[in-house]
C-alpha positions as CSV (number, residue, x, y, z in Angstrom):
1,M,-7.5,0.1,-0.5
2,R,-8.8,-1.4,-3.9
3,S,-10.4,1.9,-4.5
4,Y,-7.3,3.8,-4.0
5,A,-5.0,1.4,-6.3
6,Q,-7.8,2.0,-9.0
7,F,-7.8,5.8,-8.8
8,E,-3.9,5.6,-9.0
9,A,-3.9,3.3,-11.9
10,S,-6.5,5.7,-13.6
11,A,-4.7,8.9,-12.6
12,H,-1.3,7.1,-14.4
13,D,-3.1,6.1,-17.3
14,A,-4.4,9.8,-17.7
15,G,-1.0,11.1,-17.9
16,W,-0.8,13.3,-14.9
17,G,1.0,11.3,-12.6
18,G,4.5,10.7,-14.4
19,G,6.9,13.7,-12.7
20,L,8.8,12.5,-9.8
21,L,7.7,15.2,-7.7
22,V,4.1,14.4,-8.3
23,R,5.2,10.5,-7.7
24,W,7.1,11.4,-4.4
25,V,4.2,13.1,-3.2
26,R,1.6,10.3,-4.1
27,N,4.2,7.9,-2.4
28,W,4.1,10.0,0.5
29,R,0.6,10.2,0.9
30,A,0.4,6.5,0.5
31,H,2.9,5.8,3.3
32,R,1.0,8.2,5.7
33,A,-2.0,6.0,4.9
34,V,-0.2,3.0,5.8
35,V,0.6,4.5,9.2
36,R,-3.1,5.6,9.7
37,L,-4.0,1.9,9.4
38,G,-1.8,1.4,12.7
39,D,-4.4,2.8,14.7
40,M,-6.9,-0.1,13.4
41,D,-7.1,-3.0,16.3
42,D,-6.2,-6.4,15.1
43,R,-9.4,-7.7,14.0
44,M,-10.2,-4.8,11.8
45,L,-6.6,-5.5,9.9
46,R,-7.4,-9.2,9.7
47,D,-10.9,-8.6,8.2
48,I,-9.0,-6.2,5.5
49,G,-6.2,-9.0,4.9
50,V,-3.3,-7.2,6.8
51,S,-1.1,-8.0,9.7
52,R,0.9,-5.3,12.1
53,D,4.3,-7.2,10.4
54,D,2.4,-6.2,7.1
55,L,2.1,-2.7,8.3
56,Q,5.6,-2.6,9.8
57,W,7.1,-3.8,6.4
58,A,5.3,-1.2,4.5
59,R,6.3,1.9,6.8
60,A,10.0,0.7,6.0
61,L,9.6,0.9,2.1
62,P,11.4,3.9,0.7
63,L,9.4,6.7,-0.7
64,S,10.3,5.2,-4.4
65,V,8.0,3.2,-3.3
66,N,3.9,3.0,-3.1
67,A,3.3,1.5,0.2
68,V,-0.4,1.0,-0.2
69,L,0.1,-0.8,-3.5
70,A,2.8,-3.1,-2.3
71,L,0.3,-3.9,0.8
72,E,-1.8,-4.5,-1.2
73,E,0.0,-6.6,-3.6
74,R,1.5,-8.7,-0.4
75,G,-2.0,-9.3,0.6
76,R,-3.0,-10.8,-2.8
77,L,0.5,-12.9,-2.9
78,R,-0.8,-14.2,0.5
79,R,-4.4,-15.4,-0.6
80,Q,-3.0,-16.9,-3.7
81,G,-0.6,-18.8,-1.4
82,A,2.2,-17.4,-3.3
83,F,3.3,-15.3,-0.4
84,R,6.4,-16.9,2.1
85,K,7.3,-14.9,5.1
86,D,11.0,-14.4,5.3
């Protein structure tokens, strides 16, 4: 996921990722990637720092949000101890 986030950041800096349609398609692809993560077993998900609840949360995000980046941020906050499960 980290390489995907770095690619997204560099693409945005390059200036070609600013359009609404491009952003929507990018976010749709990110949502599809989150759905594919659901095919992993719980041990594999734990290894990458994601739970089934995290995946469910990310799948429910609107397409205006990049689900992969949001999922990565949620994991980062959890590792820092700043994440509370509501």
